[in-house]
SEKOL-153523 format. One line per 10 residues: for each residue x, y, z of C-alpha. Coordinates in pm, 1 decimal, decimal comma. Layout:
BEGIN
X:Y:Z; ...;
***
This chain:
BEGIN
-14865,4:15485,3:4268,6; -14824,0:15793,7:4483,1; -15101,8:16005,2:4623,2; -15256,7:16239,3:4373,6; -15111,7:16566,7:4494,3; -14932,9:16832,4:4297,9; -14556,7:16812,1:4260,2; -14510,5:17154,2:4413,2; -14730,1:17072,1:4710,5; -14549,0:16745,9:4766,8;
-14208,3:16921,6:4756,1; -14322,3:17187,5:5002,0; -14468,8:16930,2:5234,8; -14149,3:16729,4:5229,1; -13940,8:17034,4:5314,9; -14168,0:17113,7:5608,1; -14146,1:16759,1:5739,8; -13768,6:16758,6:5692,7; -13736,8:17071,9:5897,3; -13959,5:16954,5:6178,6;
-13821,5:16600,2:6197,0; -13445,3:16668,2:6154,7; -13278,6:16455,8:6423,6; -12923,4:16594,3:6401,2; -12647,8:16648,6:6145,9; -12459,0:16389,3:6352,5; -12610,8:16051,0:6430,9; -12511,9:15698,5:6525,5; -12422,5:15450,8:6253,7; -12702,0:15221,1:6371,6;
-12962,7:15494,2:6412,4; -13272,7:15422,8:6197,4; -13400,6:15731,4:6013,7; -13776,8:15784,9:6064,2; -13956,9:15688,4:5743,4; -14330,7:15743,0:5735,5; -14395,1:15621,2:5380,9; -14101,9:15391,8:5301,1; -14050,7:15332,8:4931,7; -14399,7:15220,5:4840,5;
-14424,0:15455,7:4543,6; -14084,6:15362,7:4398,4; -13880,9:15607,8:4610,8; -13586,9:15372,4:4656,2; -13229,7:15284,3:4562,6; -13266,4:15057,7:4262,4; -12896,7:15007,4:4191,8; -12579,9:15101,7:4378,9; -12223,0:15018,3:4275,4; -11876,1:15126,6:4389,4;
-11577,6:15089,2:4158,2; -11812,9:14904,5:3915,8; -11899,6:14643,9:4179,1; -12278,1:14634,7:4225,4; -12441,8:14580,4:4559,8; -12636,3:14255,5:4561,3; -12877,6:14409,2:4810,5; -12982,8:14736,3:4648,1; -13246,7:14609,4:4402,8; -13596,1:14658,5:4535,0;
-13706,6:14822,9:4854,6; -13570,4:14736,5:5194,5; -13830,9:14665,8:5462,3; -13972,4:14991,7:5596,2; -13724,0:15178,5:5377,0; -13418,0:15077,5:5585,6; -13176,2:14799,0:5501,0; -12872,3:14674,7:5693,5; -12617,4:14468,1:5499,8; -12322,8:14454,9:5735,2;
-12234,8:14088,2:5756,3; -11924,7:14128,9:5538,2; -11761,0:14406,0:5337,9; -11946,2:14468,7:5014,8; -11669,8:14676,6:4854,0; -11299,5:14751,7:4886,2; -11192,0:15114,7:4864,3; -10834,6:15241,3:4839,4; -10757,0:15553,2:5041,3; -10594,5:15827,4:4841,7;
-10728,5:15693,0:4511,1; -11032,1:15807,8:4315,0; -11337,0:15593,7:4395,4; -11622,6:15582,4:4142,7; -11983,8:15504,4:4224,6; -12319,2:15493,0:4049,4; -12673,4:15487,0:4187,3; -13008,6:15451,9:4010,5; -13296,8:15580,7:4222,6; -13670,8:15650,1:4212,7;
-13780,1:15354,9:4003,0; -13668,8:15535,1:3691,7; -13932,3:15807,3:3723,5; -13913,3:15974,8:4065,9; -13609,9:16199,4:4108,1; -13431,1:16148,8:4438,4; -13167,5:16337,5:4635,0; -12876,6:16105,4:4717,3; -12598,3:16100,7:4980,1; -12317,2:15874,5:5101,2;
-12151,8:15873,4:5448,1; -11855,1:15672,5:5583,2; -11765,7:15664,0:5953,7; -11398,1:15739,0:5882,3; -11289,0:15795,9:6242,1; -11476,0:15488,0:6364,8; -11642,4:15672,1:6649,2; -11983,0:15522,6:6566,6; -12122,7:15856,0:6448,4; -12178,3:15992,7:6100,5;
-12051,6:16349,9:6092,0; -12171,6:16552,6:5794,6; -11878,1:16791,1:5808,5; -11602,0:16531,4:5775,7; -11768,3:16203,5:5679,4; -12025,2:16279,7:5406,8; -11840,8:16185,1:5089,1; -12124,7:16269,1:4846,4; -12445,2:16476,8:4845,5; -12657,8:16574,5:4547,5;
-13000,4:16716,6:4457,4; -13282,5:16519,8:4297,3; -13187,5:16310,4:3993,4; -13270,8:15963,4:3867,0; -12905,8:15862,7:3824,7; -12618,1:15972,2:4046,1; -12270,9:15890,6:3916,1; -11955,6:16053,8:4045,6; -11627,0:15995,9:4227,8; -11482,3:16068,6:4571,3;
-11132,8:16031,9:4718,6; -11068,6:15935,1:5078,7; -10768,7:16084,2:5260,7; -10450,2:15876,8:5238,1; -10433,9:15892,4:5618,1; -10736,9:15666,2:5658,0; -10627,9:15357,3:5848,2; -10677,1:15021,7:5680,7; -10983,2:14839,9:5811,4; -11357,9:14789,3:5779,2;
-11590,9:15087,6:5804,2; -11965,7:15158,9:5819,3; -12112,3:15318,9:5505,6; -12462,9:15458,0:5463,0; -12632,3:15545,9:5133,2; -12976,8:15706,1:5127,7; -13219,1:15872,8:4890,2; -13522,2:16086,6:4948,5; -13777,0:16220,7:4707,9; -13688,8:16566,7:4577,2;
-13439,0:16660,2:4850,1; -13063,3:16695,8:4897,3; -12933,0:16479,4:5179,6; -12805,4:16695,4:5462,0; -12799,6:16431,2:5735,6; -12753,4:16057,2:5749,5; -13032,7:16022,4:6005,3; -13301,6:16287,9:5949,2; -13656,6:16183,3:5864,4; -13726,8:16038,8:5521,3;
-14050,5:16114,1:5335,7; -14056,9:15874,1:5047,0; -13710,8:15722,1:5023,1; -13473,4:15455,5:5150,1; -13154,0:15420,9:5360,0; -12906,5:15129,2:5329,2; -12617,1:15040,3:5563,1; -12305,7:14857,5:5439,2; -11960,3:14749,2:5553,5; -11668,1:14850,2:5329,8;
-11302,2:14751,2:5340,7; -11074,3:15052,0:5312,0; -10714,5:14992,6:5230,1; -10530,0:15291,8:5368,1; -10165,8:15374,6:5390,0; -9939,4:15086,5:5469,3; -9838,8:15054,8:5833,5; -9588,5:14771,4:5819,1; -9384,9:14569,5:5571,3; -9448,0:14200,3:5517,2;
-9170,3:13956,1:5428,1; -9252,4:13614,2:5274,6; -8923,8:13430,6:5346,5; -8819,0:13452,7:4979,4; -8514,4:13671,3:5027,4; -8735,4:13978,9:5071,5; -8523,2:14249,4:5222,9; -8465,9:14618,7:5287,5; -8106,0:14723,1:5230,2; -7986,9:15004,1:5461,1;
-7631,0:15004,8:5328,8; -7330,0:15036,3:5556,2; -7333,3:15405,0:5650,8; -7437,5:15321,6:6007,8; -7145,9:15084,1:6061,5; -6889,0:15349,7:6151,2; -7130,2:15514,3:6394,5; -7199,1:15183,6:6567,6; -6832,0:15084,6:6589,2; -6744,2:15405,7:6772,9;
-6931,1:15301,0:7086,2; -7002,4:15008,5:7316,7; -7369,0:15104,8:7342,0; -7646,8:14976,4:7114,7; -8020,8:14904,6:7120,8; -8214,0:14745,2:6832,6; -8592,5:14716,0:6858,1; -8891,7:14634,9:6636,8; -9249,5:14515,9:6633,4; -9270,4:14178,5:6460,2;
-9554,3:13946,7:6362,6; -9399,7:13608,9:6274,1; -9590,7:13378,5:6043,1; -9382,2:13078,2:6150,3; -9167,1:12961,4:6440,0; -8961,4:12727,9:6227,0; -8597,3:12794,1:6144,3; -8413,0:13122,0:6173,7; -8550,8:13457,2:6065,6; -8332,2:13767,8:6059,8;
-8522,4:14073,6:6173,2; -8224,1:14301,7:6109,3; -7845,5:14291,5:6125,2; -7532,4:14247,8:5912,1; -7429,2:13888,5:5974,1; -7237,4:13711,7:5695,9; -7081,0:13366,8:5725,6; -6874,9:13408,3:5409,4; -6671,3:13648,1:5616,9; -6772,7:13515,4:5956,4;
-6835,8:13839,6:6123,7; -7103,2:14089,5:6220,5; -7170,4:14397,1:6427,0; -7514,8:14298,1:6550,5; -7805,3:14066,4:6469,6; -8164,3:14063,1:6597,0; -8320,4:13734,8:6495,0; -8605,3:13493,9:6558,2; -8434,0:13168,7:6651,5; -8709,7:12910,6:6605,3;
-8965,1:12992,9:6875,9; -8746,2:13241,5:7063,0; -8576,8:13573,1:6992,9; -8201,6:13630,2:7008,9; -7969,0:13929,1:7002,0; -7603,4:13905,7:6892,4; -7322,2:14160,6:6928,8; -6956,2:14138,0:6826,0; -6716,3:14332,6:7049,6; -6421,6:14271,3:6817,3;
-6329,0:13941,7:6981,4; -6616,4:13742,0:6838,1; -6991,9:13759,2:6875,6; -7193,2:13664,3:7183,4; -7569,6:13614,7:7192,5; -7852,1:13628,7:7441,7; -8171,9:13429,5:7379,4; -8509,2:13521,5:7521,2; -8686,0:13300,2:7766,2; -9012,6:13427,7:7623,1;
-9132,7:13256,1:7308,1; -9238,1:13394,3:6975,3; -9610,5:13383,7:6900,0; -9717,7:13321,3:6540,7; -9965,8:13567,4:6396,0; -9942,5:13810,6:6688,1; -9766,7:14144,6:6697,1; -9498,0:14146,4:6966,4; -9220,8:14386,5:7051,2; -8861,1:14266,0:7075,6;
-8555,9:14469,7:7176,2; -8191,0:14380,7:7224,0; -7935,3:14603,6:7395,3; -7569,7:14612,4:7504,9; -7416,6:14853,4:7756,2; -7053,0:14748,7:7722,1; -7075,4:14473,0:7981,0; -7417,7:14305,6:7958,6; -7632,9:14190,5:7665,2; -8007,7:14213,1:7736,3;
-8315,3:14104,2:7543,3; -8671,1:14225,2:7607,8; -9000,5:14083,7:7477,2; -9303,1:14312,5:7499,5; -9106,3:14539,9:7733,0; -9019,8:14263,4:7980,3; -8656,3:14170,5:8039,0; -8634,3:13813,5:7913,3; -8264,5:13726,9:7954,9; -7909,8:13865,0:7990,4;
-7558,5:13754,3:7899,6; -7215,1:13889,5:7987,4; -7016,7:14066,1:7714,4; -6741,9:14312,0:7805,3; -6596,8:14538,7:7541,4; -6501,9:14895,5:7462,9; -6666,5:14910,8:7120,1; -6866,9:14722,7:6861,7; -6665,4:14542,9:6597,0; -6560,5:14742,0:6290,8;
-6729,6:14580,7:5991,8; -6844,0:14690,5:5646,5; -7116,5:14439,1:5561,0; -7446,0:14620,9:5485,7; -7731,7:14617,0:5732,9; -8043,3:14442,2:5603,0; -8397,5:14413,6:5732,6; -8579,8:14083,4:5678,6; -8284,5:13863,4:5592,0; -7904,6:13843,9:5590,3;
-7628,3:13724,3:5362,4; -7688,0:13361,1:5449,8; -8062,0:13367,1:5368,7; -8197,1:13354,9:5721,6; -8522,0:13492,6:5582,0; -8783,6:13636,2:5814,3; -9140,8:13527,3:5745,5; -9396,0:13774,5:5874,3; -9436,9:14148,5:5918,7; -9208,7:14411,9:6071,6;
-9299,4:14756,3:6202,3; -9136,1:15044,3:6393,9; -8774,6:14928,6:6357,0; -8521,5:15144,5:6540,2; -8142,5:15133,7:6579,4; -7982,2:15337,1:6861,0; -7619,4:15385,0:6957,3; -7716,9:15402,9:7321,0; -7848,0:15152,0:7572,2; -8217,3:15202,1:7632,5;
-8330,5:15116,8:7982,6; -8637,2:14904,7:8045,0; -8872,0:15196,7:8133,0; -8764,1:15372,1:7813,3; -8828,4:15060,0:7603,9; -9169,0:15018,8:7766,8; -9258,8:15379,9:7701,2; -9138,4:15398,6:7341,3; -9283,6:15064,4:7221,6; -9642,6:15185,8:7254,4;
-9643,5:15416,8:6952,6; -9446,5:15628,6:6712,2; -9169,9:15855,4:6837,0; -9158,7:16230,6:6818,2; -8836,5:16361,8:6670,1; -8557,0:16436,4:6717,8; -8438,7:16161,4:6952,5; -8086,0:16164,8:7093,7; -7870,3:15878,0:6959,5; -8146,2:15742,2:6733,2;
-7941,8:15640,8:6427,6; -8200,2:15448,3:6225,9; -8582,0:15475,2:6240,3; -8830,4:15311,6:6000,5; -9208,6:15335,0:6052,9; -9308,2:15160,0:5724,3; -9607,7:15395,9:5688,1; -9591,6:15385,5:5309,4; -9769,6:15253,6:5004,7; -10130,5:15141,1:5006,7;
-10192,6:14841,6:5226,0; -10243,4:14514,7:5038,6; -10253,1:14699,9:4706,1; -10023,8:14728,9:4407,9; -9723,6:14942,4:4507,8; -9472,5:14885,1:4227,5; -9311,0:15227,1:4267,5; -9291,1:15238,1:4647,6; -8944,6:15085,4:4669,1; -8770,3:15326,1:4904,0;
-8827,9:15294,5:5277,4; -8850,7:15636,6:5435,1; -8600,0:15689,8:5715,6; -8703,7:15921,5:5994,4; -8342,8:15880,8:6108,9; -8050,5:15720,8:5933,4; -8013,6:15601,1:5573,7; -8305,4:15544,8:5338,5; -8379,7:15176,0:5284,2; -8415,5:15009,6:4946,1;
-8680,3:14738,4:4900,5; -8540,4:14436,7:4713,5; -8691,8:14109,3:4585,8; -9045,5:14197,1:4700,9; -9373,7:14148,1:4515,3; -9520,9:14482,3:4632,8; -9874,0:14363,8:4564,3; -10125,8:14161,5:4761,6; -10124,6:14074,1:5128,6; -9768,8:13937,8:5151,8;
-9428,1:14066,9:5043,2; -9585,5:14409,6:5041,6; -9690,4:14710,0:5244,3; -9967,6:14594,0:5478,1; -10188,2:14714,2:5760,4; -10243,3:14722,4:6046,3; -9897,2:14741,5:6194,6; -9763,3:14681,3:6539,8; -9869,4:15029,8:6651,9; -10139,6:15263,7:6530,6;
-9980,4:15483,2:6268,2; -10140,7:15795,3:6410,8; -10036,4:15726,5:6768,9; -9743,6:15911,5:6923,8; -9590,0:15818,6:7255,4; -9521,9:16073,3:7522,9; -9148,4:16150,8:7505,9; -8960,7:15951,1:7765,5; -8814,5:16165,2:8038,6; -8451,7:16064,6:8059,0;
-8305,3:16112,2:8407,4; -8149,2:16454,4:8421,6; -7836,0:16536,4:8615,2; -7673,6:16869,5:8682,8; -7338,1:16982,5:8814,1; -7296,9:17242,4:9086,0; -6966,0:17416,6:9137,7; -6750,9:17713,4:9056,1; -6727,2:17849,1:8703,6; -6381,5:17994,0:8751,2;
-6076,9:17918,0:8959,7; -5737,1:18071,5:9025,2; -5436,2:17893,0:8883,2; -5297,2:17639,4:9125,5; -5623,0:17609,2:9320,9; -5874,3:17324,4:9348,6; -6252,6:17318,0:9351,4; -6518,1:17051,8:9399,4; -6790,1:16971,3:9144,5; -7102,3:16798,9:9275,7;
-7338,9:16608,7:9046,9; -7698,8:16540,3:9145,0; -8017,8:16390,2:9003,5; -7949,5:16014,1:8988,6; -7809,1:15741,5:9211,2; -7469,5:15659,1:9054,7; -7224,5:15871,2:8857,7; -6929,8:15829,8:8624,1; -6708,7:16128,7:8544,5; -6511,5:16126,2:8221,0;
-6151,3:16055,3:8323,1; -6261,8:16091,1:8681,4; -6417,9:15915,1:8979,5; -6745,9:15724,1:9007,7; -6871,4:15940,4:9290,7; -7105,4:16238,3:9293,5; -6818,9:16473,6:9379,1; -6507,2:16540,8:9178,6; -6217,8:16752,8:9308,6; -6051,4:16918,9:9009,9;
-5728,2:17116,6:8981,5; -5718,6:17237,0:8621,8; -5415,8:17422,2:8491,5; -5600,6:17563,5:8190,9; -5962,8:17634,5:8113,5; -6133,5:17294,0:8089,2; -6470,7:17118,9:8056,4; -6571,1:16819,2:8268,5; -6856,2:16577,1:8194,4; -7048,6:16321,3:8395,8;
-7318,5:16066,9:8319,2; -7535,2:15894,6:8573,9; -7771,6:15603,0:8617,3; -8102,0:15622,4:8800,6; -8231,8:15351,1:9031,7; -8452,0:15217,6:8747,0; -8141,4:15154,9:8536,8; -8196,3:15446,2:8299,4; -7888,2:15639,8:8194,6; -7902,6:16015,2:8230,6;
-7804,4:16292,7:7999,3; -7436,7:16384,8:7982,4; -7393,1:16693,5:8195,9; -7096,4:16920,0:8136,8; -6933,7:17190,8:8341,8; -6674,9:17434,2:8211,9; -6435,3:17611,3:8443,4; -6213,7:17903,6:8356,6; -5863,8:17907,2:8502,7; -5757,4:18261,9:8585,0;
-5386,8:18336,1:8613,0; -5255,9:18446,6:8950,6; -5093,4:18787,8:8925,0; -4722,6:18846,7:8979,9; -4674,5:19161,7:9182,6; -4381,4:19400,9:9153,9; -4314,8:19704,8:9370,4; -4072,8:19995,6:9377,3; -3799,4:20052,3:9634,1; -3608,2:20368,8:9708,9;
-3456,9:20604,5:9960,1; -3579,4:20909,3:10143,0; -3432,2:21168,2:10364,2; -3514,8:21139,8:10728,6; -3856,9:21288,3:10798,4; -3980,2:21256,2:10440,5; -4261,0:21025,6:10306,5; -4207,3:20743,0:10056,2; -4490,4:20627,6:9826,1; -4503,8:20254,1:9757,8;
-4621,5:20192,4:9398,3; -4708,0:19825,4:9325,2; -4798,0:19683,5:8980,9; -4922,8:19359,6:8822,2; -5259,8:19323,5:8996,9; -5588,1:19505,0:9040,1; -5587,2:19578,7:9413,3; -5307,8:19560,0:9669,6; -5252,1:19506,2:10038,6; -4948,0:19684,0:10183,5;
-4796,6:19590,3:10515,3; -4912,7:19850,9:10759,9; -5214,5:19933,7:10546,7; -5088,1:20246,4:10371,3; -4884,1:20299,3:10058,1; -4743,6:20626,7:10198,1; -4481,4:20551,5:10462,1; -4248,4:20766,6:10674,5; -3994,4:20533,4:10829,8; -3727,2:20669,3:11064,8;
-3483,0:20388,2:10989,6; -3423,9:20161,2:10692,5; -3744,2:19952,6:10657,3; -3889,5:19686,1:10425,9; -4260,6:19661,9:10341,1; -4439,8:19355,1:10192,9; -4710,2:19384,5:9924,9; -4957,2:19125,2:9791,0; -5197,8:19183,7:9502,7; -5538,6:19057,6:9389,6;
-5648,0:19039,0:9024,6; -5986,4:19150,4:8891,9; -6085,9:18782,0:8898,4; -6010,8:18764,8:9272,0; -5686,1:18570,1:9241,4; -5418,3:18652,0:9500,9; -5065,2:18702,2:9374,8; -4836,3:18403,6:9375,2; -4550,0:18611,5:9513,9; -4503,6:18866,0:9790,3;
-4323,2:19174,6:9668,2; -4093,7:19367,9:9904,2; -4039,2:19740,7:9897,2; -3712,7:19843,0:10068,4; -3693,2:20201,0:10188,3; -3355,1:20346,4:10284,3; -3366,1:20640,0:10527,2; -3073,5:20880,6:10480,9; -2982,4:21102,6:10775,9; -2998,9:21476,4:10725,1;
-2660,1:21646,4:10704,6; -2537,9:21842,4:11009,9; -2484,9:22184,6:10862,8; -2270,7:22432,9:11061,5; -2221,8:22803,0:10991,1; -1935,4:22997,1:11154,8; -1813,7:23356,6:11141,2; -1464,6:23488,9:11133,5; -1559,6:23748,7:11395,7; -1859,6:23713,3:11617,3;
-1872,1:24085,1:11681,3; -1784,8:24341,1:11430,4; -1828,5:24708,9:11412,7; -2076,4:24845,1:11168,8; -1908,2:24862,6:10831,7; -1656,7:24588,6:10906,9; -1658,0:24258,6:10711,9; -1687,3:23908,4:10851,9; -1647,5:23580,4:10664,5; -1923,1:23328,8:10717,2;
-1832,0:22964,9:10647,9; -2066,9:22663,1:10605,6; -1971,0:22300,6:10664,0; -2126,3:21952,3:10694,7; -2283,1:21922,7:10346,3; -2182,9:21916,3:9982,2; -2357,0:22217,5:9838,3; -2492,6:22523,9:10008,5; -2738,4:22798,7:9949,8; -2733,4:23107,3:10169,9;
-3026,1:23329,9:10227,5; -2823,3:23586,8:10043,8; -2870,0:23362,0:9734,4; -2499,9:23283,9:9729,4; -2408,1:22917,1:9676,1; -2047,0:22912,1:9792,0; -1913,8:22754,4:10105,5; -1804,1:23088,0:10250,2; -1945,7:23432,8:10202,2; -1830,9:23779,9:10310,3;
-2088,6:23990,9:10487,0; -2081,7:24350,9:10610,1; -2402,3:24404,1:10800,8; -2461,4:24739,9:10969,6; -2678,1:24584,2:11235,5; -2680,0:24249,3:11405,2; -2811,1:24007,8:11141,6; -2906,8:23640,7:11130,4; -2787,5:23446,7:10831,4; -2927,3:23111,4:10713,5;
-2756,5:22849,9:10504,5; -2915,9:22537,8:10354,1; -2680,0:22250,6:10291,2; -2745,4:21946,5:10069,1; -2540,7:21629,7:10093,7; -2458,3:21367,0:9830,3; -2790,5:21183,3:9901,9; -2986,6:21492,9:9824,9; -3079,1:21545,7:10186,8; -3085,0:21901,8:10314,3;
-3056,6:22073,4:10647,9; -3036,0:22433,1:10762,7; -2812,0:22625,6:10999,6; -2843,7:22982,3:11120,4; -2577,4:23222,3:11249,0; -2622,1:23560,9:11407,9; -2354,2:23807,5:11317,4; -2328,3:24056,9:11600,0; -2264,8:24413,8:11492,7; -2165,0:24699,5:11721,8;
-2176,5:25064,5:11637,9; -1849,3:25085,9:11834,6; -1946,7:25433,3:11963,1; -1700,0:25543,1:12244,5; -1523,4:25214,5:12227,9; -1180,8:25196,2:12079,4; -982,4:24893,2:11991,5; -709,2:24787,9:12217,6; -367,1:24851,0:12085,1; -50,6:24674,1:12179,3;
68,1:24985,9:12348,9; -229,1:24993,3:12581,3; -241,8:24630,6:12674,7; -44,3:24330,0:12582,1; -250,3:24012,2:12515,1; -104,8:23676,7:12436,0; -294,0:23345,7:12391,7; -107,8:23018,7:12361,9; -70,6:22744,9:12264,1; -280,7:22804,9:11954,4;
-403,5:22560,9:11829,1; -440,6:22358,1:12149,1; -636,2:22063,1:12286,0; -862,6:22302,2:12476,2; -630,6:22430,5:12746,5; -513,6:22786,3:12673,9; -296,0:23035,8:12860,0; -397,6:23400,3:12837,8; -135,2:23663,5:12933,8; -265,7:24008,6:13022,7;
-75,2:24324,8:13100,7; -375,4:24488,4:13253,8; -691,7:24380,4:13423,1; -936,7:24273,2:13151,4; -1266,3:24096,0:13090,7; -1224,4:23780,4:12880,8; -1517,2:23624,8:12684,1; -1472,5:23302,9:12483,9; -1737,3:23227,0:12213,1; -1774,7:22943,7:11964,9;
-1830,2:22982,9:11591,9; -2203,2:23016,2:11651,7; -2145,6:23313,9:11876,4; -2237,6:23118,1:12185,5; -2050,0:23213,1:12499,4; -1859,0:22918,4:12642,4; -1640,1:23105,7:12889,8; -1647,4:23450,2:13055,2; -1422,1:23579,7:13332,6; -1249,0:23898,4:13451,7;
-877,2:23857,3:13507,2; -608,0:24071,0:13661,3; -287,5:24124,8:13476,6; -88,3:23809,4:13454,5; -118,4:23456,4:13317,7; -448,1:23273,2:13336,6; -551,8:22921,3:13232,8; -872,8:22882,6:13027,7; -1004,6:22525,0:12992,3; -1252,5:22443,1:12712,8;
-1147,8:22082,5:12698,1; -1512,6:21964,2:12714,7; -1616,7:22179,2:12418,9; -1624,4:22055,9:12061,9; -1329,0:22098,6:11840,5; -1340,5:22397,4:11614,1; -1281,2:22770,1:11597,8; -1330,6:22988,8:11903,4; -1292,5:23361,8:11958,7; -1126,7:23521,7:12260,9;
-1260,0:23871,6:12321,4; -1056,3:24083,1:12566,4; -1208,4:24410,0:12690,2; -1032,4:24674,3:12899,8; -1089,5:25045,2:12946,0; -1381,5:25045,2:12700,4; -1162,7:24892,0:12434,0; -1152,1:24537,6:12307,3; -954,2:24292,9:12099,0; -1059,3:23959,6:11944,6;
-822,4:23670,8:11890,7; -916,9:23355,4:11699,3; -809,6:23025,2:11855,4; -846,5:22667,9:11739,5; -927,4:22368,7:11952,3; -812,4:22039,9:11802,4;
***
């Protein structure tokens, strides 16, 4: 029996020792808790059962209060399900605290925070339940149960004062990680929704982790082969001790068989691919064989895709995990990268993806009949037992269900080049990032000279030196219309400025550099335009400027010299319309100036061009000067009109002055009486005035030169 000390003193002493001897809330699964007294007074685990299965080792006291029973699993626990347990402690009279730990992450350490599944204060019987997370991976795990007199169990490894610790191995069946097929027409039906997607391309990759249980006969991993209608799209199969991949390009199927052999009872990765010209098969990421197959697409076919068998009962025997169907050709580095774990999503061109992380491994799963698709159609489980270790969800799989691979870095290409172009022009696109290139409807070079007529998009795909196909890079280019330029033409009067006004573009270049021109003769000017997009006009517009000469306006007077108060007639010629400075608009006007006056007339011709002429009307006061009369002197001028040669007859000596219509003197001479020749042959035709002066008197005679 125990020492004769009071219960309260014993409890206090135990608490003090617990505090001073606490190793750590975390401790190794093989760490032996210090136990100074063992279970000599009955402080022990008398009975311990899980799910009504009793431990054969718990009766009595383990040596030194520590027992290790780890040769084989004592119990089987199902993750995600309620697990019951019962423990009798303390010899039926000494109440014990009780705790249970399971090293769920298999790091060799019991962690109170995450791995203590039960803890209770002092009782004689501890009966309860716990539930492990569904994410626990199927396998064997370390379990520790311990009791200690009068204390809750806060650590798996702190010091025990009167109590016992026992170590066990338990089998935990966690979530399924693969699907096992027993060669009895077990299958997963994916339907035929992927068929149209696959037949639209000449690119495919099918991959899976497989664990064959036999190398005899033929075992369909996945495909839609059917001999009743001898056709297929693809088939990935174990052919005896090798793997084979079949593809039908519409002209019949061709296969490639691996050089590597299948290994029974071992997880191995197999992948088949087609790139439109070559079939390839890989085993564990290593290229194992190739075969030629040229085609533009996969055969169009409606037979459903199955996993585990096909329509002719080529039943696979073994387990399948991480099955993926792509409508692209994975390169070897990508296969090697992706095979090592689960994929992160989304993945470009991944059309079907099945991880088989469902059900409870090796347990009854009668309702888990739909295979979750991370991409593609949901699968339907058919003809499977869904209980036990075969024809059921099992674990472990080909990859750890919690592992995720680093996303594969597909080679990336880019296109450099213009984003816009003028209609009728060309530009060069340059792709970069890989070693070879293929432009859609274009060359297989890095550069592509394009001459689009409308806005268009160009695409290119490339292949790196490791055989991996790049992304599809695209480049859009806008085609801007070239402007059509128009320009005005017109006429000006000599000396005026003409403004060239173009239209149809944004900016313009005018021959000579200025839109305001002052030509002296008829001239043409060329104009080109540039749009806001920088496109130069497709045409050259021409502005024609006609230069009209100014009219020669002439003003004449009927009498170049009049006496104040007399009237003279002024006459304009050389234009169409006239305006005098007197505001009169007739061709001729009558004026009666009292002093010598200059008159101005502006004449406008039919082209609208104007010119000006001035005339000075001489006025004399005529003081002391009388007009000659016929009685005082006889004057005769003939012929009149003449060609410029006149005869002037005088009866007395006189001064003769000949002026033109402008009042300009063209001849002046003093003659004696008699006949005299006056020659103005070199003068212009028109009206002239002969002024004869004698004895302070004068007479004016109008003559005409023809």
